[in-house]
C-alpha positions in Angstrom: 0.2 1.9 -15.2 3.4 0.6 -12.7 5.6 -1.9 -14.3 8.8 -2.8 -11.8 11.5 -4.8 -14.4 14.0 -6.7 -13.0 15.5 -4.5 -9.6 17.2 -5.0 -7.5 18.9 -3.6 -4.0 21.4 -4.0 -1.3 22.1 -2.4 1.9 25.6 -2.9 2.3 26.7 -6.3 1.6 23.3 -7.7 2.3 20.7 -8.1 -1.0 17.2 -6.9 -0.1 15.7 -7.2 -3.1 16.8 -9.9 -6.0 15.3 -9.0 -9.4 11.7 -8.1 -8.8 9.3 -7.3 -11.3 5.4 -7.0 -11.5 3.2 -4.9 -12.9 0.0 -3.0 -11.4 -2.8 -2.1 -14.0 -5.6 1.1 -13.4 -8.4 -1.1 -11.4 -6.8 -3.1 -9.8 -5.4 -4.3 -6.3 -2.1 -6.8 -6.2 -1.4 -7.5 -2.5 2.3 -7.6 -1.2 2.6 -10.4 1.0 5.5 -12.6 3.1 7.5 -12.4 6.1 9.0 -9.6 7.9 12.0 -8.9 6.2 11.3 -10.2 2.9 11.3 -6.9 1.2 8.0 -5.7 0.7 8.5 -2.2 2.1 12.3 -1.7 0.7 10.4 -2.5 -2.7 7.6 0.6 -1.8 10.5 2.4 -1.3 12.5 1.5 -4.4 9.9 2.2 -6.5 9.5 6.1 -5.4 13.5 6.3 -5.3 13.6 7.0 -1.0 16.2 3.9 -1.7 18.3 3.5 -4.9 18.1 0.0 -7.0 21.6 -1.3 -8.3 20.2 -3.3 -11.6 16.7 -3.0 -13.2 13.9 -0.1 -13.9 11.0 1.7 -12.6 7.9 2.8 -14.7 5.0 4.4 -14.3 3.1 4.5 -17.5 6.0 5.1 -19.8 8.1 7.4 -17.7 10.8 6.0 -16.3 11.0 7.0 -12.4 14.6 7.3 -12.7 14.1 10.3 -14.6 11.3 11.7 -12.8 12.0 14.5 -10.0 10.4 14.5 -6.5 7.2 17.1 -7.7 7.3 14.7 -10.8 7.2 11.6 -9.0 4.8 12.5 -6.4 1.9 14.1 -9.2 1.8 10.2 -10.2 2.6 8.4 -7.6 0.7 9.0 -3.5 2.3 6.8 -0.8 1.0 5.9 2.7 3.9 4.4 4.8 4.2 2.1 7.4 4.5 5.0 10.1 3.0 8.1 8.5 3.2 10.9 10.2 0.8 13.8 10.7 1.8 17.8 12.0 0.6 17.8 15.7 -1.5 21.4 15.7 -3.2 20.9 12.2 -6.5 20.4 12.1 -7.5 17.1 9.3 -7.9 19.3 6.4 -4.7 21.8 7.2 -3.1 17.9 7.2 -5.1 16.7 3.7 -4.1 20.0 2.3 -0.8 18.7 2.3 -1.2 16.5 -0.4 -1.3 19.2 -2.6 2.1 20.5 -2.7 3.5 18.2 -5.9 0.9 20.5 -7.6 1.9 24.2 -6.2 4.7 26.2 -7.7 7.2 27.8 -5.4 6.1 29.3 -1.9 2.7 29.5 -3.5 -0.4 29.3 -1.5 -3.0 26.3 -2.0 -5.9 27.5 -4.1 -9.8 27.7 -3.6 -9.1 24.3 -6.1 -6.5 22.8 -3.6 -9.0 23.4 -1.1 -11.7 21.5 -2.5 -9.8 18.5 -3.7 -8.9 17.7 -0.5 -12.5 18.2 1.4 -13.4 15.7 -1.5 -10.8 13.6 -0.4 -11.9 14.0 3.3 -15.6 12.7 2.0 -14.1 9.9 -0.5 -12.6 8.3 3.2 -15.5 9.3 5.0 -13.7 11.6 7.3 -15.5 15.0 5.9 -17.0 15.6 9.8 -13.1 15.6 11.0 -11.9 18.2 8.5 -11.8 21.0 12.1 -10.5 18.6 14.4 -6.9 18.5 15.3 -5.3 15.7 14.5 -3.6 15.2 18.1 -7.2 14.5 18.6 -7.9 11.6 16.3 -8.2 8.0 17.3 -6.0 5.6 15.2 -8.8 4.8 12.9 -9.4 8.5 12.5 -5.8 9.4 11.7 -5.5 6.6 9.1 -8.4 7.8 7.1 -6.6 11.3 7.3 -3.7 9.9 5.7 -5.6 8.0 3.1 -6.9 11.4 2.2 -3.7 13.4 2.6 -2.6 10.3 -0.4 -5.7 10.9 -2.4 -5.7 14.7 -2.3 -2.6 14.4 -4.6 -4.3 13.1 -6.9 -2.3 10.6 -8.4 -2.6 7.8 -10.8 -0.8 5.0 -8.7 -1.2 4.5 -4.8 1.2 2.6 -2.6 0.2 1.3 0.8 2.8 0.1 3.5 0.6 -2.2 6.4 -2.3 0.3 5.9 -4.0 -1.8 8.8 -1.6 -2.6 10.8 -2.4 -1.3 14.5 -6.3 -0.8 13.6 -9.3 -3.1 15.0 -10.7 -5.7 12.7 -13.7 -2.8 12.1 -11.2 -0.1 11.0 -9.3 -3.1 9.2 -12.2 -4.1 6.9 -13.1 -0.2 6.7 -9.8 0.7 5.2 -9.6 -2.5 2.7 -13.2 -1.9 1.5 -12.3 1.7 0.9 -8.8 0.5 -1.0 -10.9 -1.3 -3.3 -13.4 1.2 -4.1 -10.3 3.1 -5.1 -9.4 0.9 -7.4 -12.8 0.7 -8.9 -12.6 4.2 -9.5 -9.4 3.6 -11.6 -6.5 4.0 -9.4 -3.8 1.3 -9.5 -2.9 0.1 -6.2 -0.1 -1.9 -4.7 -0.5 -2.6 -1.3 1.9 -4.4 1.1 -0.3 -6.4 3.8 0.4 -9.0 6.4 -2.8 -10.6 7.0 -3.4 -13.4 4.2 -7.2 -12.9 4.4 -7.3 -9.6 4.2 -5.5 -10.4 0.9 -7.4 -12.9 0.2 -10.6 -10.9 0.2 -9.8 -7.5 -1.2 -7.0 -8.1 -3.6 -7.5 -9.6 -7.4 -3.9 -10.6 -7.6 -1.3 -11.1 -4.9 2.6 -11.8 -4.9 4.3 -13.5 -2.3 7.9 -12.5 -1.5 10.6 -14.2 0.6 14.4 -13.5 1.3 13.7 -10.6 -1.5 12.3 -12.4 -4.0 9.3 -13.3 -5.7 8.6 -16.6 -4.7 5.0 -16.7 -7.0 2.7 -14.2 -8.7 -0.9 -14.6 -9.4 -4.8 -14.8 -8.2 -5.3 -15.4 -5.0 -6.1 -19.0 -5.7 -3.4 -19.6 -7.1 -1.1 -18.1 -5.0 -2.4 -18.9 -1.4 -1.7 -22.8 -1.0 -0.3 -24.7 1.5 3.2 -25.4 -0.3 3.7 -22.3 -1.3 3.2 -20.3 2.3 4.9 -23.3 3.9 8.1 -22.0 1.7 7.5 -18.4 2.3 6.7 -18.5 5.8 8.5 -22.3 6.8 5.0 -22.2 8.6 2.4 -25.0 8.2 -0.8 -24.2 7.5 -4.9 -24.8 6.4 -6.4 -23.5 3.1 -9.6 -23.5 3.4 -11.5 -23.7 0.1 -15.2 -23.4 -0.8 -16.2 -21.7 2.7 -16.5 -18.4 0.9 -15.6 -17.1 -2.5 -12.1 -16.5 -1.9 -9.6 -19.1 0.2 -9.2 -18.6 4.0 -5.5 -19.3 5.3 -5.4 -21.0 9.5 -3.0 -22.7 11.4 -2.6 -26.3 9.8 -3.3 -27.3 13.6 -4.3 -24.6 16.0 -4.8 -26.8 18.8 -1.5 -28.4 19.0 0.5 -28.1 22.4 -3.1 -27.3 24.2 -3.2 -29.1 27.3 
Protein backbone atom coordinates (compact mmCIF):
# COMPACT_ATOMS: atom_id res chain seq x y z
CA UNK A 1 0.00 0.00 0.00
CA UNK A 2 2.80 2.46 0.94
CA UNK A 3 6.06 2.10 -0.95
CA UNK A 4 9.09 4.35 -0.65
CA UNK A 5 11.84 3.78 -3.20
CA UNK A 6 15.25 5.29 -2.58
CA UNK A 7 14.28 8.82 -1.58
CA UNK A 8 16.88 11.37 -0.55
CA UNK A 9 16.26 14.74 1.11
CA UNK A 10 18.64 17.58 1.93
CA UNK A 11 18.21 20.80 3.89
CA UNK A 12 20.54 23.07 2.00
CA UNK A 13 23.90 21.33 1.97
CA UNK A 14 22.97 18.98 4.84
CA UNK A 15 21.68 15.54 3.83
CA UNK A 16 18.64 14.51 5.88
CA UNK A 17 17.66 11.27 4.13
CA UNK A 18 19.93 9.06 2.03
CA UNK A 19 18.41 6.51 -0.34
CA UNK A 20 15.64 5.38 2.05
CA UNK A 21 13.34 2.56 0.94
CA UNK A 22 10.49 0.82 2.78
CA UNK A 23 7.10 -0.79 2.34
CA UNK A 24 4.05 -0.97 4.59
CA UNK A 25 1.21 -3.35 3.73
CA UNK A 26 -2.45 -3.15 4.80
CA UNK A 27 -2.89 -4.64 8.26
CA UNK A 28 0.72 -3.94 9.24
CA UNK A 29 2.31 -1.66 11.85
CA UNK A 30 5.86 -0.62 11.00
CA UNK A 31 7.81 1.35 13.61
CA UNK A 32 10.50 3.87 12.69
CA UNK A 33 13.10 4.11 15.45
CA UNK A 34 16.44 5.81 15.81
CA UNK A 35 18.19 8.66 17.65
CA UNK A 36 17.05 12.28 17.55
CA UNK A 37 17.77 13.85 14.18
CA UNK A 38 18.08 10.53 12.35
CA UNK A 39 15.42 11.45 9.78
CA UNK A 40 12.19 9.89 11.08
CA UNK A 41 10.12 13.08 10.98
CA UNK A 42 11.69 14.15 7.68
CA UNK A 43 10.69 10.82 6.16
CA UNK A 44 7.06 11.28 7.20
CA UNK A 45 7.09 14.83 5.83
CA UNK A 46 8.62 13.63 2.57
CA UNK A 47 5.95 10.95 2.11
CA UNK A 48 3.28 13.66 2.33
CA UNK A 49 5.23 16.19 0.18
CA UNK A 50 5.68 18.63 3.07
CA UNK A 51 9.39 18.55 2.20
CA UNK A 52 10.63 17.79 -1.33
CA UNK A 53 12.92 14.91 -2.11
CA UNK A 54 15.75 15.13 -4.64
CA UNK A 55 15.66 11.54 -5.86
CA UNK A 56 13.53 8.44 -5.55
CA UNK A 57 9.79 7.91 -5.57
CA UNK A 58 6.85 7.35 -3.20
CA UNK A 59 3.75 5.33 -4.09
CA UNK A 60 0.37 4.90 -2.40
CA UNK A 61 -0.90 1.75 -4.02
CA UNK A 62 0.11 2.22 -7.64
CA UNK A 63 -0.27 6.01 -7.56
CA UNK A 64 2.95 8.09 -7.51
CA UNK A 65 2.66 10.67 -4.74
CA UNK A 66 4.33 13.27 -6.97
CA UNK A 67 1.27 13.18 -9.24
CA UNK A 68 -1.35 13.53 -6.49
CA UNK A 69 -2.96 16.82 -5.55
CA UNK A 70 -3.04 17.76 -1.87
CA UNK A 71 -6.70 16.77 -1.72
CA UNK A 72 -6.09 13.42 -3.43
CA UNK A 73 -3.13 12.71 -1.15
CA UNK A 74 -5.22 13.52 1.95
CA UNK A 75 -7.78 10.96 0.83
CA UNK A 76 -5.06 8.32 0.77
CA UNK A 77 -2.83 9.28 3.71
CA UNK A 78 -3.78 10.57 7.18
CA UNK A 79 -1.09 12.06 9.43
CA UNK A 80 -0.83 12.58 13.17
CA UNK A 81 2.08 15.04 13.48
CA UNK A 82 4.55 15.28 16.33
CA UNK A 83 3.00 18.46 17.76
CA UNK A 84 -0.63 18.35 16.63
CA UNK A 85 -2.73 21.48 16.89
CA UNK A 86 -6.43 21.57 17.70
CA UNK A 87 -8.53 24.68 17.10
CA UNK A 88 -9.39 26.51 20.31
CA UNK A 89 -13.08 27.22 20.75
CA UNK A 90 -14.21 24.13 18.88
CA UNK A 91 -15.80 21.01 20.31
CA UNK A 92 -14.09 17.66 19.88
CA UNK A 93 -16.66 16.63 17.27
CA UNK A 94 -16.11 19.84 15.31
CA UNK A 95 -12.35 19.28 15.40
CA UNK A 96 -12.77 15.71 14.14
CA UNK A 97 -15.08 16.93 11.35
CA UNK A 98 -12.08 18.78 9.90
CA UNK A 99 -10.75 15.37 8.89
CA UNK A 100 -13.61 15.16 6.39
CA UNK A 101 -12.35 18.19 4.41
CA UNK A 102 -10.68 16.10 1.65
CA UNK A 103 -14.07 14.54 0.88
CA UNK A 104 -15.89 17.87 0.47
CA UNK A 105 -16.06 20.11 -2.57
CA UNK A 106 -15.11 23.77 -2.55
CA UNK A 107 -17.40 25.66 -0.14
CA UNK A 108 -19.39 22.48 0.58
CA UNK A 109 -21.02 22.11 3.99
CA UNK A 110 -20.58 18.95 6.04
CA UNK A 111 -23.14 16.30 5.15
CA UNK A 112 -24.93 13.88 7.50
CA UNK A 113 -22.48 11.15 6.46
CA UNK A 114 -19.56 13.38 7.51
CA UNK A 115 -21.06 13.74 10.97
CA UNK A 116 -21.61 9.98 11.13
CA UNK A 117 -18.02 9.28 10.08
CA UNK A 118 -16.67 11.74 12.65
CA UNK A 119 -18.81 10.35 15.44
CA UNK A 120 -17.74 6.83 14.47
CA UNK A 121 -14.08 7.92 14.57
CA UNK A 122 -14.53 9.26 18.11
CA UNK A 123 -16.19 6.00 19.12
CA UNK A 124 -13.36 4.00 17.58
CA UNK A 125 -10.79 5.74 19.78
CA UNK A 126 -13.01 5.48 22.86
CA UNK A 127 -13.72 9.21 22.98
CA UNK A 128 -17.40 9.46 22.00
CA UNK A 129 -18.13 11.00 25.41
CA UNK A 130 -15.91 13.96 24.49
CA UNK A 131 -17.93 14.98 21.41
CA UNK A 132 -19.46 18.12 22.97
CA UNK A 133 -16.46 19.06 25.12
CA UNK A 134 -14.31 21.98 23.99
CA UNK A 135 -10.83 20.89 22.98
CA UNK A 136 -9.14 23.48 25.21
CA UNK A 137 -10.80 21.78 28.21
CA UNK A 138 -9.33 18.36 27.44
CA UNK A 139 -6.36 16.62 29.03
CA UNK A 140 -3.29 15.67 27.00
CA UNK A 141 -4.48 12.09 26.58
CA UNK A 142 -7.97 13.19 25.58
CA UNK A 143 -6.60 15.65 23.04
CA UNK A 144 -4.43 12.93 21.51
CA UNK A 145 -7.51 10.74 21.10
CA UNK A 146 -9.27 13.59 19.30
CA UNK A 147 -6.28 14.06 16.99
CA UNK A 148 -6.30 10.34 16.19
CA UNK A 149 -10.05 10.46 15.57
CA UNK A 150 -9.57 13.40 13.19
CA UNK A 151 -7.05 11.34 11.22
CA UNK A 152 -9.39 8.35 11.13
CA UNK A 153 -12.25 10.53 9.88
CA UNK A 154 -10.26 11.02 6.67
CA UNK A 155 -10.99 7.36 5.81
CA UNK A 156 -7.50 7.05 4.35
CA UNK A 157 -5.93 3.59 3.91
CA UNK A 158 -2.49 4.76 5.16
CA UNK A 159 -1.87 6.26 8.61
CA UNK A 160 1.38 8.04 9.48
CA UNK A 161 2.14 8.77 13.13
CA UNK A 162 5.00 10.95 14.35
CA UNK A 163 5.69 10.23 18.03
CA UNK A 164 2.03 9.51 18.87
CA UNK A 165 2.81 8.71 22.53
CA UNK A 166 5.11 11.68 23.23
CA UNK A 167 4.27 13.55 26.45
CA UNK A 168 1.75 10.91 27.53
CA UNK A 169 1.91 8.94 30.77
CA UNK A 170 2.49 5.19 30.58
CA UNK A 171 -1.22 4.39 30.81
CA UNK A 172 -2.11 6.59 27.85
CA UNK A 173 0.94 5.35 25.92
CA UNK A 174 -0.31 1.78 26.18
CA UNK A 175 -3.86 2.78 25.20
CA UNK A 176 -2.61 4.60 22.10
CA UNK A 177 -0.29 1.73 21.15
CA UNK A 178 -3.10 -0.80 21.49
CA UNK A 179 -5.42 1.41 19.48
CA UNK A 180 -2.87 1.69 16.67
CA UNK A 181 -2.49 -2.09 16.70
CA UNK A 182 -6.29 -2.48 16.46
CA UNK A 183 -6.48 0.03 13.60
CA UNK A 184 -3.97 -1.98 11.61
CA UNK A 185 -5.94 -5.14 12.32
CA UNK A 186 -8.88 -3.37 10.66
CA UNK A 187 -6.87 -3.03 7.43
CA UNK A 188 -4.89 0.21 7.75
CA UNK A 189 -1.24 0.40 6.75
CA UNK A 190 0.46 2.16 9.69
CA UNK A 191 3.92 3.75 9.78
CA UNK A 192 4.80 5.18 13.20
CA UNK A 193 7.91 7.08 14.28
CA UNK A 194 8.53 6.24 17.94
CA UNK A 195 11.22 6.77 20.55
CA UNK A 196 10.17 4.02 22.96
CA UNK A 197 11.87 0.80 21.87
CA UNK A 198 9.71 -1.27 24.23
CA UNK A 199 6.49 -0.01 22.66
CA UNK A 200 7.98 -0.55 19.21
CA UNK A 201 8.88 -4.11 20.14
CA UNK A 202 5.51 -4.97 21.67
CA UNK A 203 3.13 -3.41 19.15
CA UNK A 204 4.79 -3.40 15.73
CA UNK A 205 5.11 -6.12 13.10
CA UNK A 206 8.37 -4.77 11.78
CA UNK A 207 10.91 -2.17 12.88
CA UNK A 208 13.05 0.09 10.72
CA UNK A 209 16.14 1.35 12.54
CA UNK A 210 17.58 4.60 11.20
CA UNK A 211 20.69 6.66 11.87
CA UNK A 212 22.16 9.67 10.04
CA UNK A 213 19.35 9.64 7.48
CA UNK A 214 19.87 6.03 6.47
CA UNK A 215 18.22 2.70 7.21
CA UNK A 216 20.62 0.57 9.23
CA UNK A 217 18.46 -2.53 9.46
CA UNK A 218 14.83 -3.49 8.87
CA UNK A 219 13.01 -6.59 10.06
CA UNK A 220 11.04 -8.10 12.90
CA UNK A 221 11.62 -6.82 16.45
CA UNK A 222 13.71 -9.92 17.10
CA UNK A 223 15.90 -9.20 14.08
CA UNK A 224 16.35 -5.45 14.63
CA UNK A 225 16.57 -5.08 18.39
CA UNK A 226 20.07 -6.40 18.96
CA UNK A 227 22.79 -4.87 21.11
CA UNK A 228 25.03 -4.52 18.03
CA UNK A 229 22.47 -2.71 15.86
CA UNK A 230 21.39 -0.39 18.67
CA UNK A 231 25.00 0.44 19.53
CA UNK A 232 25.62 1.36 15.89
CA UNK A 233 22.54 3.60 15.76
CA UNK A 234 22.50 5.20 19.20
CA UNK A 235 26.14 4.92 20.29
CA UNK A 236 24.94 3.40 23.56
CA UNK A 237 25.50 0.09 25.28
CA UNK A 238 22.25 -1.80 25.97
CA UNK A 239 21.17 -5.23 27.05
CA UNK A 240 18.45 -6.95 25.04
CA UNK A 241 16.40 -9.29 27.21
CA UNK A 242 14.85 -12.27 25.47
CA UNK A 243 12.50 -14.87 26.86
CA UNK A 244 11.06 -12.60 29.57
CA UNK A 245 8.00 -11.96 27.40
CA UNK A 246 7.19 -12.79 23.80
CA UNK A 247 9.12 -9.81 22.38
CA UNK A 248 12.64 -8.53 23.14
CA UNK A 249 13.07 -5.81 25.78
CA UNK A 250 15.82 -3.19 25.70
CA UNK A 251 17.41 -1.87 28.91
CA UNK A 252 20.65 0.01 29.69
CA UNK A 253 23.60 -2.38 29.72
CA UNK A 254 24.60 -1.31 33.23
CA UNK A 255 21.84 0.76 34.90
CA UNK A 256 23.79 0.85 38.14
CA UNK A 257 26.98 2.27 36.68
CA UNK A 258 28.13 5.36 38.52
CA UNK A 259 25.80 4.85 41.46
CA UNK A 260 27.27 5.79 44.79
